[in-house]
C-alpha positions as CSV (number, residue, x, y, z in Angstrom):
1,X,-29.5,11.1,-25.5
2,X,-27.8,13.5,-22.5
3,X,-28.0,16.2,-24.7
4,X,-31.7,16.0,-25.2
5,X,-32.4,15.4,-21.1
6,X,-30.3,18.2,-20.5
7,X,-31.9,20.5,-23.0
8,X,-35.4,19.2,-21.6
9,X,-34.1,20.2,-18.3
10,X,-33.3,23.8,-19.0
11,X,-36.8,24.1,-20.6
12,X,-38.3,22.5,-17.9
13,X,-36.3,25.2,-15.6
14,X,-37.4,28.1,-17.3
15,X,-41.3,27.2,-17.8
16,X,-41.4,27.0,-14.0
17,X,-39.4,30.5,-14.0
18,X,-41.7,32.0,-16.0
19,X,-44.6,30.4,-14.1
20,X,-43.9,31.3,-10.4
21,X,-45.5,34.6,-9.5
22,X,-43.5,37.7,-9.2
23,X,-41.6,38.5,-6.1
24,X,-43.1,40.3,-3.2
25,X,-42.2,44.7,-4.1
26,X,-42.0,46.7,-0.7
27,X,-41.6,50.4,-0.6
28,X,-41.3,52.1,2.7
29,X,-41.6,56.4,2.9
30,X,-42.7,58.5,5.9
31,X,-45.6,60.7,5.9
32,X,-48.5,62.0,7.9
33,X,-45.3,61.8,10.7
34,X,-45.4,57.8,10.6
35,X,-44.2,55.5,9.0
36,X,-45.6,54.1,5.8
37,X,-45.4,50.9,3.5
38,X,-46.9,49.5,0.4
39,X,-46.7,46.1,-0.7
40,X,-47.7,44.7,-3.5
41,X,-47.9,40.7,-4.4
42,X,-48.0,39.0,-7.8
43,X,-47.3,41.9,-10.4
44,X,-44.2,42.5,-12.2
45,X,-41.8,44.7,-10.6
46,X,-41.6,47.3,-12.9
47,X,-45.7,47.9,-12.6
48,X,-45.6,47.4,-8.6
49,X,-43.1,49.8,-8.4
50,X,-44.9,52.4,-10.5
51,X,-48.2,52.1,-8.6
52,X,-46.3,52.1,-5.5
53,X,-44.5,55.1,-6.6
54,X,-48.0,56.6,-7.8
55,X,-49.5,56.1,-3.8
56,X,-47.1,57.5,-2.2
57,X,-47.1,60.5,-4.3
58,X,-50.1,61.0,-4.1
59,X,-49.7,60.7,0.0
60,X,-47.4,63.6,-0.1
61,X,-50.4,65.9,-1.6
62,X,-52.5,65.0,1.0
63,X,-49.9,65.9,3.6
64,X,-49.5,68.9,1.9
65,X,-52.9,69.7,1.4
66,X,-54.1,69.1,5.3
67,X,-51.3,70.0,7.4
68,X,-52.6,71.6,10.4
69,X,-49.7,74.0,11.7
70,X,-47.6,74.7,8.2
71,X,-48.8,76.5,5.2
72,X,-51.4,74.0,3.6
73,X,-55.1,74.6,1.8
74,X,-56.7,73.3,5.3
75,X,-54.4,75.8,7.5
76,X,-55.7,78.7,4.9
77,X,-59.1,77.4,5.5
78,X,-58.8,78.0,9.4
79,X,-57.4,81.7,9.3
80,X,-60.5,82.5,7.3
81,X,-62.9,80.7,9.6
82,X,-61.2,82.4,12.6
83,X,-62.0,85.8,10.7
84,X,-65.6,84.9,10.1
85,X,-65.0,84.4,6.6
86,X,-66.1,82.4,3.6
87,X,-63.5,80.6,2.1
88,X,-63.1,78.8,-1.8
89,X,-61.8,75.5,-1.3
90,X,-61.1,72.4,-3.5
91,X,-63.8,70.3,-4.4
92,X,-61.6,67.7,-3.2
93,X,-61.4,69.3,0.2
94,X,-64.9,70.4,0.6
95,X,-65.8,66.4,0.0
96,X,-63.7,65.7,2.7
97,X,-65.2,68.1,4.7
98,X,-68.5,67.1,4.6
99,X,-67.3,63.5,5.1
100,X,-65.7,64.2,8.3
101,X,-68.7,65.9,9.2
102,X,-71.0,63.4,8.7
103,X,-68.6,60.7,10.6
104,X,-68.7,63.2,13.4
105,X,-72.3,63.5,13.5
106,X,-72.5,59.9,13.7
107,X,-70.3,59.4,16.8
108,X,-71.8,62.1,18.5
109,X,-68.8,64.5,18.0
110,X,-66.5,62.3,19.9
111,X,-64.5,62.3,16.9
112,X,-64.6,66.0,16.3
113,X,-61.8,67.5,13.7
114,X,-62.9,71.0,14.7
115,X,-61.0,71.2,18.2
116,X,-57.6,72.1,16.3
117,X,-57.3,74.8,18.7
118,X,-57.2,72.4,21.7
119,X,-54.6,70.0,20.0
120,X,-52.2,72.7,19.4
121,X,-53.1,74.1,23.0
122,X,-51.7,71.0,24.3
123,X,-48.6,71.4,21.9
124,X,-49.7,68.6,19.7
125,X,-49.2,71.1,16.4
126,X,-45.5,70.5,16.5
127,X,-43.2,67.3,15.3
128,X,-42.2,67.5,18.4
129,X,-45.0,67.5,21.6
130,X,-44.6,69.8,24.4
131,X,-44.0,68.6,27.5
132,X,-46.5,71.0,29.7
133,X,-50.1,70.9,30.8
134,X,-52.1,73.6,29.7
135,X,-53.7,76.3,31.8
136,X,-57.0,74.9,33.2
137,X,-58.5,78.2,32.2
138,X,-57.6,78.6,28.7
139,X,-59.0,74.9,28.6
140,X,-62.1,76.0,29.9
141,X,-62.2,78.6,27.6
142,X,-62.0,76.6,24.5
143,X,-64.1,74.0,25.7
144,X,-66.9,76.5,26.2
145,X,-66.5,77.8,23.1
146,X,-68.0,74.1,21.7
147,X,-65.7,73.8,18.2
148,X,-68.3,71.3,16.3
149,X,-68.0,69.9,12.7
150,X,-71.9,70.3,12.9
151,X,-70.6,74.1,12.9
152,X,-69.5,74.1,9.4
153,X,-71.8,75.7,6.6
154,X,-71.3,74.8,2.9
155,X,-72.6,76.3,-0.4
156,X,-71.0,74.3,-3.5
157,X,-66.6,74.6,-2.3
158,X,-67.2,77.9,-0.4
159,X,-66.9,77.0,3.7
160,X,-67.8,79.0,6.5
161,X,-68.8,79.1,10.3
162,X,-70.4,81.4,12.6
163,X,-68.5,79.9,15.3
164,X,-64.9,81.1,15.1
165,X,-63.5,78.8,17.2
166,X,-64.1,75.9,14.7
167,X,-60.2,75.2,13.9
168,X,-59.8,72.2,11.7
169,X,-57.7,69.2,12.3
170,X,-58.0,66.2,10.0
171,X,-55.3,64.1,11.4
172,X,-57.6,61.5,12.8
173,X,-59.3,61.1,9.2
174,X,-56.2,61.8,6.7
175,X,-55.0,58.1,7.2
176,X,-58.0,56.3,6.5
177,X,-58.8,58.7,3.6
178,X,-55.1,57.7,2.0
179,X,-55.7,54.2,2.4
180,X,-58.8,54.4,0.5
181,X,-57.1,56.7,-2.4
182,X,-54.3,54.2,-2.3
183,X,-56.5,51.2,-3.0
184,X,-58.2,53.4,-6.0
185,X,-54.7,54.0,-7.5
186,X,-53.5,50.4,-7.1
187,X,-56.6,49.0,-9.0
188,X,-56.4,51.5,-11.6
189,X,-53.0,50.5,-12.5
190,X,-54.1,47.0,-12.6
191,X,-52.6,45.6,-8.9
192,X,-55.1,42.9,-7.7
193,X,-53.1,42.5,-4.6
194,X,-51.7,44.8,-1.9
195,X,-51.3,45.8,1.6
196,X,-51.0,49.6,2.5
197,X,-50.0,50.5,6.2
198,X,-50.0,54.1,7.4
199,X,-48.6,53.4,11.2
200,X,-50.9,50.9,11.9
201,X,-53.8,51.8,9.7
202,X,-53.9,48.8,7.3
203,X,-55.9,48.1,4.5
204,X,-55.7,44.9,2.2
205,X,-56.4,44.8,-1.4
206,X,-56.7,40.4,-2.6
207,X,-54.4,38.3,-0.6
208,X,-50.8,37.6,-0.5
209,X,-51.0,34.2,-2.9
210,X,-52.3,31.5,-1.5
211,X,-53.6,32.8,2.1
212,X,-54.8,36.3,3.4
213,X,-52.4,39.5,4.5
214,X,-51.5,38.8,8.1
215,X,-50.9,42.2,10.2
216,X,-50.1,42.2,13.7
217,X,-51.7,44.7,16.2
218,X,-49.3,46.6,18.2
219,X,-48.9,46.0,21.9
220,X,-49.7,49.7,23.5
221,X,-47.2,49.3,26.2
222,X,-44.4,45.9,25.3
223,X,-42.7,45.7,22.1
224,X,-44.1,43.5,19.5
225,X,-47.9,42.4,18.5
226,X,-50.7,42.1,21.2
227,X,-52.3,39.7,18.4
228,X,-52.1,38.9,14.8
229,X,-54.9,38.8,12.6
230,X,-55.7,37.9,8.7
231,X,-56.7,40.5,6.8
232,X,-59.2,39.9,3.6
233,X,-59.8,41.9,0.4
234,X,-61.5,45.1,1.3
235,X,-60.6,45.1,4.9
236,X,-59.3,47.8,7.0
237,X,-58.1,48.1,10.4
238,X,-57.6,51.5,12.5
239,X,-56.0,51.6,15.9
240,X,-56.0,54.9,18.3
241,X,-53.5,54.7,21.1
242,X,-51.5,56.6,23.6
243,X,-48.2,55.2,23.0
244,X,-47.2,57.0,19.6
245,X,-47.6,60.8,19.9
246,X,-47.7,61.7,23.7
247,X,-45.7,63.2,26.9
248,X,-45.4,62.7,30.2
249,X,-45.6,65.2,33.2
250,X,-45.0,64.0,36.9
251,X,-45.8,60.5,35.9
252,X,-48.9,61.1,33.8
253,X,-49.0,60.1,30.3
254,X,-51.1,63.1,27.8
255,X,-51.6,61.5,24.5
256,X,-53.1,63.9,21.2
257,X,-56.8,61.9,21.5
258,X,-58.8,64.6,22.8
259,X,-62.0,64.3,24.9
260,X,-63.7,67.5,23.1
261,X,-66.3,67.2,26.4
262,X,-63.3,68.1,29.0
263,X,-60.6,69.8,26.5
264,X,-57.9,67.3,28.1
265,X,-56.5,64.5,26.7
266,X,-58.6,60.7,27.1
267,X,-57.2,58.6,29.8
268,X,-59.4,55.8,29.6
269,X,-57.9,53.3,26.9
270,X,-54.5,53.0,25.9
271,X,-55.3,51.8,22.6
272,X,-58.8,50.6,20.8
273,X,-58.3,48.4,17.3
274,X,-61.2,48.4,15.1
275,X,-61.7,46.2,11.8
276,X,-64.0,47.5,9.2
277,X,-64.7,46.0,5.5
278,X,-67.2,47.5,2.8
279,X,-67.4,51.2,1.1
280,X,-64.7,53.5,2.5
281,X,-63.3,50.9,5.1
282,X,-59.9,52.9,5.7
283,X,-61.3,56.1,6.1
284,X,-64.2,54.1,8.8
285,X,-61.3,52.5,10.2
286,X,-59.3,55.8,11.3
287,X,-62.2,57.8,12.3
288,X,-64.2,55.3,14.4
289,X,-61.5,53.9,16.6
290,X,-61.1,57.3,17.9
291,X,-64.7,57.7,19.7
292,X,-64.3,54.6,21.2
293,X,-60.6,54.8,22.7
294,X,-62.5,58.7,24.0
295,X,-65.5,56.8,25.4
296,X,-63.5,54.7,27.4
297,X,-64.2,50.9,28.5
298,X,-67.4,51.1,30.5
299,X,-69.6,51.7,27.1
300,X,-67.2,50.1,24.9
301,X,-69.8,47.2,23.5
302,X,-72.9,50.0,23.6
303,X,-70.8,52.4,21.5
304,X,-69.4,49.9,19.3
305,X,-72.6,48.6,18.3
306,X,-74.0,52.3,18.1
307,X,-71.3,53.2,15.3
308,X,-71.9,49.7,13.3
309,X,-68.4,48.5,14.6
310,X,-68.7,45.0,15.4
311,X,-65.1,43.6,15.1
312,X,-63.1,45.4,18.4
313,X,-59.8,45.1,20.0
314,X,-59.3,47.8,23.2
315,X,-57.0,47.9,25.9
316,X,-57.9,49.7,28.6
317,X,-56.1,52.2,30.9
318,X,-55.6,49.1,33.9
319,X,-54.5,46.8,31.0
320,X,-57.2,45.0,30.8
321,X,-58.3,43.7,27.2
322,X,-61.4,43.8,25.5
323,X,-62.1,41.8,22.7
324,X,-65.8,41.8,20.5
325,X,-66.7,37.9,20.2
326,X,-66.6,38.9,16.5
327,X,-63.1,39.9,16.3
328,X,-62.0,37.1,18.7
329,X,-63.0,34.7,16.2
330,X,-60.5,36.3,14.1
331,X,-57.5,36.8,16.4
332,X,-54.8,34.9,16.2
């Protein structure tokens, strides 16, 4: 009798182990100049690890393709554009440029990946930004040249511009695009629950067991989080802030987020986080946080409504917090 009970206990233990969900699988890497983390829940470890490896490999490919100041497909295109040439690119890059162009036009050109020359002038085409304010006349020349994504023209996979000042920097687009591609890769490999975080740009797939994925929104000036938020399947958050890539001169902070209208770093905000769902949520969350950051707090609500962004959390230059009613209901 005791043997039978002992055997039953072992059987129940085995059944409980077999029925318990596989552990959370997480892996980190450093891509796009920032820390990347992919978390997979509820899948067998080997399957999860293979899927995460495929995602990180794709991130490396995108990084090499879209690098603005090292040899890449994008930098080769920029050389051709500066010389007034027609350049044939891969169908993949052509599709990205068309997409970025549409987002730029939607934002009234405040999201403007065509201002690569200005970004380079301010020293942000380097792993470590320079600590030097450019000459005002040099800034003014590049603003007068009016580089815009609308200046790009396409014929199949051939790209050109009549404005040689158009120099592309997709730093405000690539992370969001990578989020969307990560979800596609994970789904194709049978992963139903995952969280992908690229330097604070985050997208959720499924859930974390019996609860949504919970993420923190970084405080732009203090250690730790400003708030936490539950992300549901298909939702993404994108944050633009002046606290990661910046330098200071004479007590003034200069970030990589350049206002195309002035040619100088925008100063009206410390950070803007938007929550987006639906098709291409990752890409849109990344791109649409930029114009809201650049346009500052005075037009925040109206501008967000024009862009179709109902959920936002912003911290202005004075440290005041601005939260949309829809986002307020979501924050913890």
